[in-house]
C-alpha positions in Angstrom: -55.3 96.0 -103.5 -58.5 93.3 -103.9 -61.4 94.7 -105.7 -63.0 96.3 -103.2 -66.5 94.9 -105.0 -65.4 91.4 -104.6 -64.6 92.3 -101.0 -67.7 93.8 -99.8 -69.8 90.9 -101.7 -67.4 88.8 -99.5 -68.7 90.3 -96.4 -71.7 90.8 -97.3 -72.9 86.9 -97.8 -69.8 85.0 -95.6 -70.3 87.6 -92.9 -73.4 88.7 -92.6 -75.2 85.2 -94.4 -76.7 87.8 -96.8 -77.7 85.3 -99.7 -75.3 86.1 -103.0 -78.6 85.6 -105.2 -79.3 89.1 -103.4 -76.8 91.3 -104.0 -76.2 93.0 -107.0 -74.1 96.3 -107.6 -77.3 98.9 -107.6 -78.5 97.1 -104.6 -79.1 99.4 -101.8 -77.7 98.3 -98.3 -80.9 99.1 -96.9 -83.1 96.7 -98.8 -80.3 93.6 -97.7 -81.9 93.9 -94.2 -78.5 95.3 -92.5 -79.6 97.6 -89.2 -77.5 100.7 -88.0 -75.6 98.5 -85.8 -74.4 96.0 -89.0 -73.8 98.6 -91.2 -71.5 99.9 -88.9 -69.8 96.8 -88.7 -69.5 96.5 -92.3 -67.7 99.9 -92.3 -65.5 98.5 -89.6 -64.8 95.1 -90.7 -64.1 97.0 -94.7 -62.0 99.0 -93.6 -59.6 96.5 -91.7 -59.7 94.0 -94.4 -58.5 96.8 -97.3 -56.7 99.5 -94.9 -58.6 102.6 -96.2 -60.9 104.5 -94.5 -65.0 103.7 -93.7 -66.6 105.0 -90.9 -70.8 104.4 -90.5 -71.3 107.5 -92.4 -70.0 106.1 -95.3 -72.2 103.4 -95.3 -76.0 104.7 -95.0 -79.2 102.9 -96.1 -79.5 103.9 -99.3 -75.7 103.4 -100.8 -75.5 100.6 -103.2 -73.1 98.3 -103.3 -71.5 99.4 -105.9 -71.3 103.2 -104.8 -69.5 101.6 -101.5 -67.0 99.3 -103.6 -66.4 102.8 -105.7 -65.9 105.0 -102.5 -63.4 102.3 -101.5 -61.6 102.1 -104.3 -61.1 106.2 -104.7 -59.6 106.0 -101.7 -57.4 103.1 -102.0 -54.0 104.7 -102.1 -52.5 104.5 -105.8 -49.9 101.6 -106.3 -47.5 101.6 -108.9 -48.0 98.6 -111.4 -46.0 96.0 -111.4 -45.3 94.2 -114.1 -42.6 93.4 -116.7 -39.7 95.5 -117.1 -39.7 97.6 -120.4 -37.0 97.0 -122.8 -35.4 100.5 -123.3 
């Protein structure tokens, strides 16, 4: 599963044209000039990209980029770790 913060950053910068220098973990979405329609679209795109539930209620103007990514990470299904088999 992709890192949610990286996906949020990618969507904000590439889909909505927010300059990378404007996005930081503690930045609130409302300060990035995203109106309610843009935030609803953001929620839909994140839901599609990450495969987790995300609605317009999850992206109010006061939510930070980091908090949104944390919410998405918390909703991600747990996946077993893959790696070398343990010698036994």
